[in-house]
C-alpha positions in Angstrom: -2.9 7.8 -2.8 -4.0 7.1 0.7 -2.9 9.3 3.5 -0.5 7.3 5.8 -2.4 8.7 8.9 -5.5 6.8 7.7 -3.7 3.4 7.8 -5.2 1.7 10.9 -3.5 -0.8 13.2 -5.9 -3.4 12.0 -4.7 -2.9 8.4 -1.1 -3.1 9.6 -1.7 -6.4 11.4 -3.7 -7.7 8.4 -0.8 -6.9 6.0 1.9 -8.2 8.4 0.3 -11.7 8.9 1.0 -13.8 5.8 -2.3 -15.6 5.7 -4.3 -12.4 6.2 -2.2 -10.7 3.5 -2.9 -13.6 1.1 -6.6 -13.2 1.9 -6.3 -9.5 1.0 -4.5 -10.4 -2.2 -7.2 -13.0 -3.0 -9.9 -10.4 -2.4 -9.0 -8.5 -5.6 -10.1 -11.6 -7.5 -6.9 -12.4 -9.5 -6.5 -8.8 -10.8 -2.9 -8.5 -9.4 -0.1 -9.4 -11.7 2.6 -11.9 -10.5 5.0 -8.9 -10.1 2.5 -7.0 -8.0 1.8 -10.1 -5.8 5.6 -10.6 -5.3 6.0 -6.9 -4.4 3.1 -7.0 -1.9 4.5 -10.2 -0.3 8.0 -8.7 0.0 6.6 -5.5 1.5 4.6 -7.6 3.9 7.8 -9.4 5.0 9.4 -6.1 5.5 6.5 -5.0 7.7 6.7 -8.2 9.8 10.5 -7.6 10.2 9.9 -4.0 11.3 7.4 -5.2 13.9 9.8 -7.9 15.1 12.7 -5.5 15.3 10.7 -3.5 17.8 11.1 -6.1 20.5 14.2 -7.6 22.0 15.6 -10.7 20.4 14.3 -13.0 23.1 10.7 -11.6 22.6 10.7 -11.9 18.8 9.5 -15.6 18.9 6.6 -14.5 21.0 5.6 -11.7 18.7 6.0 -14.1 15.7 3.6 -16.5 17.5 1.2 -13.7 18.1 1.2 -12.9 14.4 0.6 -16.5 13.5 -2.2 -16.8 16.1 -3.8 -13.6 14.8 -4.3 -15.3 11.4 -6.9 -17.6 12.8 -8.2 -16.1 16.1 -10.0 -12.7 16.2 -9.2 -12.5 20.0 -5.5 -13.0 19.3 -5.7 -10.5 16.5 -7.2 -7.9 18.9 -4.5 -8.5 21.5 -1.8 -8.0 18.8 -3.5 -4.8 17.6 -3.7 -3.5 21.2 0.0 -4.3 21.8 1.0 -2.8 18.4 -1.1 0.3 18.9 0.6 1.0 22.3 4.0 0.6 20.7 3.1 2.9 17.9 1.8 5.5 20.3 5.1 5.5 22.2 7.3 5.8 19.1 6.0 8.0 16.3 9.0 7.1 14.1 8.1 3.4 14.4 4.4 4.2 13.7 5.4 6.1 10.6 7.6 3.3 9.3 4.8 0.7 9.7 2.2 3.0 8.2 4.5 3.7 5.2 5.0 0.0 4.5 1.3 -0.7 4.9 0.5 2.2 2.6 2.7 0.7 -0.1 0.8 -2.6 0.2 -2.6 -1.0 0.3 -1.8 1.2 -2.7 -0.9 -1.8 -4.9 -4.0 -3.7 -3.9 -6.3 -0.7 -4.4 -4.8 0.4 -7.7 -5.5 -2.9 -9.3 -9.1 -2.8 -8.0 -9.7 0.5 -9.8 -11.6 0.0 -13.1 -11.9 3.5 -14.4 -11.2 5.3 -17.6 -8.4 7.9 -17.8 -6.7 6.8 -14.6 -3.2 8.1 -14.6 -0.4 7.8 -12.0 2.8 9.7 -12.7 5.7 9.2 -10.4 8.2 11.9 -11.5 8.4 13.2 -15.0 5.4 14.6 -16.9 2.1 12.8 -17.5 0.1 13.2 -20.7 -3.6 12.3 -20.9 -5.5 12.4 -24.2 -9.1 11.2 -23.8 -9.4 11.3 -27.6 -7.1 8.8 -29.3 -7.1 11.0 -32.5 -6.2 14.2 -30.6 -2.7 15.7 -31.3 -0.3 15.6 -28.4 1.7 18.7 -28.0 4.4 19.2 -25.5 6.1 22.5 -24.9 8.4 24.1 -22.5 7.4 25.9 -19.4 6.8 29.3 -20.9 5.9 28.3 -24.5 3.0 30.0 -26.1 1.1 28.4 -28.9 -2.4 28.4 -30.2 -4.3 25.6 -32.0 -7.8 24.9 -33.1 -8.6 21.3 -32.7 -11.9 20.2 -34.0 -13.0 23.6 -35.1 -13.4 24.8 -38.7 
């Protein structure tokens, strides 16, 4: 799991702009499931809304235009990043909200890029990993004591 503090403003802008987010989704080469893509797009929409809520209603159209322009213009993207960075510096709670949403997107994209063996993510509950498919799986309580000899004669 990536540390929220390592989420950059450039990543936030990239995930908040729909075309840039679609490019990030496309960069994983079709490894994301439809459910994961839907989740990433919904979180991207939440990220955009969080940014738009930051400005007064009359300024929201301008920020939405900045997001749209950032999709095709590196100069506009840099302007948006500078504006957003200043807003995040002034309001740590706003910065934390944006980083958390961007982290959710980043995690989904990165998890589906991992192609390793014995990768396990457990969110609550107890995880069990058995690298040998023939190994016995033994679960016991917290203070249980037991002994077994697996693979030894």
